[in-house]
C-alpha positions as CSV (number, residue, x, y, z in Angstrom):
1,M,-12.2,20.2,13.4
2,E,-15.2,22.5,13.1
3,I,-14.9,24.8,10.1
4,S,-15.3,28.5,10.6
5,K,-16.9,28.8,7.2
6,P,-16.8,26.9,3.9
7,T,-14.0,27.8,1.6
8,S,-15.1,29.5,-1.6
9,I,-13.9,27.7,-4.7
10,G,-13.7,29.1,-8.3
11,V,-13.4,26.4,-11.0
12,I,-11.4,27.2,-14.2
13,G,-12.0,24.4,-16.8
14,C,-15.4,22.8,-17.2
15,G,-14.4,19.7,-19.3
16,Q,-14.8,16.0,-18.6
17,I,-13.0,15.9,-15.3
18,S,-14.9,18.8,-13.8
19,S,-18.1,16.9,-12.9
20,I,-16.5,14.7,-10.2
21,Y,-14.9,17.8,-8.6
22,M,-18.2,19.6,-8.7
23,E,-19.8,16.8,-6.8
24,A,-17.2,17.1,-4.0
25,P,-19.1,19.7,-1.9
26,A,-21.8,17.1,-1.3
27,T,-19.1,15.0,0.5
28,F,-16.9,17.7,2.0
29,D,-18.8,20.6,3.5
30,I,-15.7,22.7,3.7
31,L,-16.0,23.3,-0.1
32,N,-18.4,25.8,-1.7
33,I,-18.1,26.3,-5.4
34,V,-19.1,29.8,-6.1
35,A,-18.1,30.4,-9.7
36,C,-16.9,28.5,-12.8
37,A,-15.2,29.6,-16.0
38,D,-14.1,28.1,-19.3
39,I,-12.9,29.4,-22.7
40,D,-16.0,27.5,-24.0
41,M,-18.8,29.4,-22.2
42,V,-21.3,26.8,-23.3
43,K,-19.5,24.2,-21.2
44,A,-19.3,26.6,-18.3
45,H,-23.0,27.4,-18.4
46,A,-23.9,23.7,-18.7
47,Q,-21.9,22.7,-15.6
48,A,-23.2,25.7,-13.6
49,K,-26.8,24.7,-14.4
50,R,-26.1,21.0,-13.6
51,F,-24.4,21.7,-10.3
52,S,-26.2,24.9,-9.2
53,I,-23.1,27.1,-9.3
54,P,-24.2,30.7,-8.9
55,K,-21.7,32.5,-11.2
56,V,-20.5,31.8,-14.7
57,C,-17.8,34.1,-15.8
58,T,-14.7,34.5,-17.9
59,V,-11.3,33.4,-16.5
60,E,-10.3,37.1,-16.0
61,E,-13.6,37.8,-14.1
62,L,-13.1,34.7,-11.9
63,L,-9.6,35.7,-11.0
64,A,-10.7,39.2,-10.1
65,D,-13.7,37.9,-7.9
66,P,-12.9,38.7,-4.3
67,E,-15.2,35.9,-3.1
68,V,-13.0,33.2,-4.6
69,E,-10.4,31.9,-2.1
70,I,-9.0,28.9,-4.0
71,V,-8.9,28.5,-7.8
72,L,-9.5,24.9,-8.8
73,N,-7.4,24.6,-12.0
74,L,-8.9,21.9,-14.3
75,T,-7.4,23.1,-17.6
76,I,-5.2,21.1,-20.0
77,P,-1.6,20.3,-18.8
78,N,0.1,22.8,-21.0
79,V,-1.6,25.7,-19.2
80,H,-1.7,24.4,-15.7
81,S,1.2,26.6,-14.5
82,E,0.0,29.7,-16.4
83,I,-3.4,29.5,-14.7
84,A,-1.9,28.7,-11.3
85,L,0.5,31.7,-11.6
86,A,-2.4,34.0,-12.5
87,A,-4.4,32.8,-9.6
88,L,-1.5,33.3,-7.2
89,A,-0.9,36.8,-8.6
90,A,-4.5,37.6,-7.9
91,G,-4.0,36.6,-4.3
92,K,-5.7,33.2,-4.4
93,S,-4.4,29.8,-3.5
94,T,-4.5,27.2,-6.3
95,Y,-5.2,23.5,-6.6
96,S,-4.5,22.0,-9.9
97,E,-5.2,18.8,-11.8
98,K,-2.0,16.9,-12.5
99,P,0.7,17.6,-13.5
100,L,1.8,20.8,-11.7
101,G,3.4,21.8,-15.0
102,V,5.0,20.2,-18.0
103,T,8.6,21.4,-17.1
104,R,10.5,21.8,-13.9
105,A,10.7,25.5,-14.5
106,Q,7.0,25.8,-14.7
107,G,6.5,23.8,-11.5
108,K,9.2,25.7,-9.6
109,A,7.6,29.0,-10.6
110,V,4.3,28.0,-9.1
111,L,5.9,26.9,-5.8
112,D,8.1,30.1,-5.6
113,A,5.1,32.3,-6.3
114,A,3.0,30.6,-3.7
115,Q,5.7,31.0,-1.1
116,A,6.3,34.6,-2.0
117,K,2.6,35.4,-1.6
118,G,2.1,33.3,1.5
119,L,-0.5,31.2,-0.3
120,R,-1.0,27.5,-1.0
121,A,-0.3,25.5,-4.1
122,G,-1.9,22.0,-4.2
123,C,-2.1,19.4,-6.9
124,A,-3.8,16.1,-7.8
125,P,-3.7,13.2,-7.7
126,D,-5.4,12.7,-4.4
127,T,-6.3,9.0,-4.9
128,F,-3.6,8.1,-2.3
129,L,-6.1,9.5,0.3
130,G,-8.6,6.9,-0.6
131,G,-9.4,3.8,1.6
132,G,-7.4,1.4,-0.6
133,L,-4.0,3.2,-0.5
134,Q,-4.5,4.4,3.1
135,T,-5.0,0.8,4.1
136,C,-1.7,-0.2,2.3
137,I,0.1,2.7,4.0
138,Q,-1.1,1.4,7.4
139,L,0.0,-2.2,6.6
140,I,3.5,-0.9,5.7
141,N,3.6,1.3,8.8
142,E,2.6,-1.6,11.0
143,G,5.5,-3.7,9.7
144,Q,3.3,-6.3,8.0
145,I,5.8,-6.8,5.2
146,G,8.9,-5.8,7.3
147,Q,11.3,-3.2,5.9
148,P,10.3,-2.3,2.3
149,V,13.1,-3.3,-0.1
150,A,11.6,-3.0,-3.6
151,A,8.6,-2.0,-5.6
152,T,7.1,-2.5,-9.0
153,A,4.6,-0.4,-10.9
154,F,3.0,-1.0,-14.2
155,M,0.6,1.1,-16.3
156,L,0.2,-0.4,-19.8
157,G,-2.5,0.2,-22.4
158,H,-2.9,1.4,-26.0
159,G,-3.7,5.0,-25.6
160,P,-6.8,7.2,-25.2
161,E,-7.6,7.8,-28.9
162,S,-10.4,5.2,-28.8
163,W,-12.4,6.9,-26.0
164,H,-11.2,10.4,-25.3
165,L,-13.1,13.1,-27.2
166,A,-10.0,15.3,-27.5
167,P,-6.9,13.0,-27.3
168,D,-4.3,15.2,-29.1
169,F,-2.6,16.5,-26.0
170,Y,-1.8,13.0,-24.8
171,Y,0.7,12.8,-27.6
172,Q,2.5,16.1,-27.1
173,P,5.2,17.2,-24.7
174,G,3.6,17.2,-21.2
175,G,1.5,14.2,-22.2
176,G,2.4,10.6,-22.9
177,P,1.8,7.8,-20.5
178,M,4.4,8.9,-17.9
179,F,3.0,12.5,-17.6
180,D,-0.6,11.3,-17.9
181,M,-0.7,8.4,-15.5
182,G,2.7,8.5,-13.8
183,P,1.5,11.0,-11.2
184,Y,-1.0,8.4,-9.8
185,Y,1.7,5.8,-9.4
186,F,4.4,8.1,-8.0
187,A,1.9,9.7,-5.5
188,A,1.0,6.2,-4.3
189,L,4.7,5.1,-4.1
190,I,5.7,8.3,-2.3
191,A,2.8,8.0,0.1
192,M,3.8,4.4,0.9
193,L,7.7,4.6,0.7
194,G,8.6,8.2,0.8
195,P,10.5,10.4,-1.7
196,L,13.1,9.3,-4.3
197,R,16.7,10.3,-4.6
198,R,17.8,9.0,-8.0
199,V,16.3,7.6,-11.3
200,T,17.3,6.3,-14.7
201,G,15.2,5.2,-17.6
202,S,14.7,4.3,-21.2
203,A,12.0,5.6,-23.5
204,Q,10.8,5.2,-27.0
205,T,8.1,6.4,-29.4
206,S,6.8,3.2,-31.0
207,F,4.3,4.8,-33.5
208,P,5.0,8.1,-35.2
209,E,1.2,8.8,-35.5
210,R,-2.1,7.6,-34.0
211,T,-5.5,7.3,-35.6
212,I,-8.5,8.5,-33.6
213,T,-11.2,5.8,-33.4
214,N,-13.7,7.6,-31.2
215,S,-17.1,8.4,-32.7
216,L,-16.5,12.2,-32.8
217,E,-13.4,12.3,-35.0
218,Y,-13.0,8.8,-36.4
219,G,-10.0,8.4,-38.7
220,R,-8.2,11.7,-37.9
221,K,-4.4,11.3,-37.5
222,I,-2.4,12.6,-34.5
223,K,1.3,13.2,-34.9
224,V,3.1,11.8,-31.8
225,N,5.7,14.2,-30.3
226,T,6.4,12.5,-27.0
227,P,7.7,9.1,-25.9
228,T,4.9,6.5,-25.5
229,H,6.7,3.6,-23.8
230,I,8.9,4.5,-20.8
231,V,10.7,2.3,-18.3
232,G,12.2,3.8,-15.1
233,V,14.4,2.5,-12.3
234,L,13.8,4.3,-9.0
235,D,16.1,4.6,-6.0
236,F,14.1,5.7,-3.0
237,A,15.7,7.8,-0.2
238,N,14.9,5.0,2.3
239,G,17.0,2.5,0.3
240,A,14.2,0.7,-1.6
241,V,14.6,0.1,-5.3
242,G,11.7,0.4,-7.7
243,T,10.7,-0.3,-11.3
244,I,8.0,1.5,-13.3
245,I,6.7,0.9,-16.8
246,T,4.2,3.3,-18.4
247,S,3.0,2.7,-22.0
248,F,0.5,3.6,-24.6
249,D,1.9,0.9,-26.9
250,V,0.7,-2.3,-25.2
251,W,-2.6,-4.1,-26.3
252,S,-2.8,-6.4,-23.3
253,H,-0.8,-7.6,-20.3
254,Q,-1.1,-9.6,-17.0
255,L,1.2,-7.5,-14.8
256,P,0.1,-6.1,-11.4
257,R,-0.6,-2.4,-10.9
258,I,1.8,-2.0,-7.9
259,E,3.5,-4.4,-5.6
260,I,5.7,-3.6,-2.6
261,Y,8.2,-6.2,-1.4
262,G,9.6,-6.2,2.1
263,T,11.9,-8.3,4.3
264,E,8.8,-10.1,5.9
265,G,6.3,-10.3,3.0
266,S,4.8,-8.8,-0.1
267,L,1.8,-6.5,-0.7
268,S,-0.3,-6.2,-3.8
269,V,-1.7,-2.7,-4.1
270,P,-4.9,-1.6,-5.9
271,D,-5.1,0.6,-9.0
272,P,-3.7,3.9,-7.8
273,N,-6.2,5.7,-10.1
274,T,-9.0,4.5,-7.8
275,F,-9.9,4.9,-4.2
276,S,-10.8,1.3,-3.1
277,G,-9.2,-2.2,-3.2
278,P,-8.6,-5.0,-3.6
279,I,-5.5,-5.4,-1.5
280,S,-3.6,-8.7,-1.1
281,L,-0.9,-9.6,1.4
282,R,1.4,-12.6,1.7
283,R,3.7,-12.8,4.6
284,A,7.0,-14.8,4.6
285,N,5.6,-17.7,6.5
286,E,2.3,-18.0,4.5
287,K,1.7,-20.3,1.6
288,E,-1.1,-18.2,-0.1
289,W,-2.0,-14.6,-0.7
290,H,-5.0,-13.4,1.2
291,E,-7.2,-10.3,0.6
292,V,-7.0,-7.6,3.3
293,P,-10.2,-5.7,4.3
294,L,-10.0,-1.9,4.0
295,T,-9.4,-0.1,7.2
296,H,-10.1,3.5,6.0
297,G,-13.0,5.4,4.5
298,Y,-13.4,7.3,1.2
299,T,-13.5,4.2,-1.0
300,K,-15.7,5.6,-3.7
301,N,-14.6,8.1,-6.3
302,S,-13.6,10.9,-4.0
303,R,-11.7,13.2,-6.3
304,G,-11.7,16.5,-4.5
305,I,-10.5,15.1,-1.2
306,G,-7.1,16.7,-1.8
307,L,-8.8,20.0,-2.4
308,A,-10.8,19.6,0.8
309,D,-7.7,18.6,2.7
310,M,-6.0,21.7,1.5
311,A,-9.0,23.9,2.6
312,Y,-8.9,22.3,6.1
313,A,-5.1,22.7,6.2
314,I,-5.4,26.4,5.4
315,Q,-7.9,26.9,8.2
316,A,-5.8,24.8,10.7
317,N,-2.5,26.3,9.5
318,T,-1.0,22.8,9.0
319,P,0.6,21.0,6.0
320,Q,-1.7,19.7,3.3
321,R,-1.3,16.2,1.9
322,A,-1.7,16.6,-1.9
323,S,0.9,19.3,-1.8
324,G,2.7,21.4,-4.4
325,E,6.0,20.1,-3.1
326,M,5.0,16.5,-3.7
327,A,3.6,17.4,-7.2
328,Y,6.9,19.1,-8.0
329,H,8.9,16.1,-6.8
330,I,6.8,13.9,-9.1
331,L,7.3,16.3,-12.0
332,D,11.1,16.3,-11.4
333,I,11.0,12.4,-11.3
334,M,9.1,12.1,-14.6
335,Q,11.3,14.7,-16.3
336,A,14.4,13.0,-15.1
337,I,13.4,9.6,-16.3
338,H,12.9,11.0,-19.8
339,E,16.2,12.9,-19.6
340,A,18.0,9.7,-18.3
341,S,16.9,7.9,-21.5
342,D,18.2,10.8,-23.7
343,E,21.5,11.2,-21.8
344,G,22.2,7.6,-20.9
345,H,22.9,7.9,-17.2
346,H,21.4,8.1,-13.7
347,I,20.1,11.4,-12.6
348,E,20.3,12.6,-9.0
349,L,17.1,14.4,-8.1
350,S,17.3,18.0,-6.9
351,S,13.9,17.9,-5.3
352,T,12.3,16.0,-2.4
353,C,9.1,16.2,-0.3
354,P,7.8,14.9,3.0
355,R,5.9,11.6,3.0
356,P,2.3,12.7,3.4
357,T,0.8,12.2,6.9
358,P,-1.6,9.2,6.9
359,L,-5.3,9.6,7.6
360,L,-6.8,8.2,10.7
361,A,-8.0,4.6,10.4
362,G,-11.6,3.7,10.6
363,M,-14.6,5.6,9.2
364,H,-13.4,8.9,10.3
365,T,-14.4,12.0,8.3
366,L,-11.6,14.1,6.8
367,A,-12.4,16.9,9.3
368,E,-11.5,14.6,12.2
369,N,-7.9,14.6,11.0
370,Y,-7.6,18.2,12.1
């Protein structure tokens, strides 16, 4: 697809994650960052200077700027929905860092507002569009493991307080390992296996407070107000059954990131927070695992590919892949696993989403998918 013109992007939130997004126009020529804003104007000016962004403004000024077509929302999770709703009210589509919101009501409000306005709402993660996971999707679609029957997913560590400069929000509602890292795992699972229909789970808060050990605020205590070890059982709409564990309470482990098990073999999937491999496959008649070469491009850190995909989809009037519908389904899943632990029963999900359309195999550019 030849673009009619680059899509003008306004960035709200100039913190740690913003740099990789601000590099995206160098890879995706459909993106043109025209303005950035942050409540800390020092950060906004620093990023604008570093990435040659022509305008630095307040959030209100950015939302009122007629040049901005999509608002890239890189704020903290608790205000994702607030900023998204403000962008939509201003007549601009919105693409948010994960999660879409911290409650179902917040996520649903964003989807409803976008639909009412005839605008788009997209959401990270977009790592499932990288070469690693796209190769896994192709292997599954080709029947290399037969019919998928089960999946496992594990994300275990001991929290971000040793390295993150402002780790407090990780231990408040909307944070925790499930809401922080779960979106990467669920986006990967949905891209490979499709949506879920039912979940259950158990969750606990192992430590009532955390001690920051980064160099900036060494020794300060954080009160923990969200579960930090969560186990979920996942029933997919296609009949497969999955297990997920996310934890900030584990010092070390030897578990895989994700594995998919089928009637004809097993697939070892790379870290869903990355864009590359390695990928291992062992079919039913084989005695050893073997590494599978990647069949798709975008294997380096390509955050922003979901935003670029949305910009192409708007111009082509086709569905986007990192969609608000999938982000809401993921939010519903995560909320339901926590609720299942509190209430002691399975929860039937009220949401669903399409399985995202795979990208073309080979070293095709994103534009060639339109």
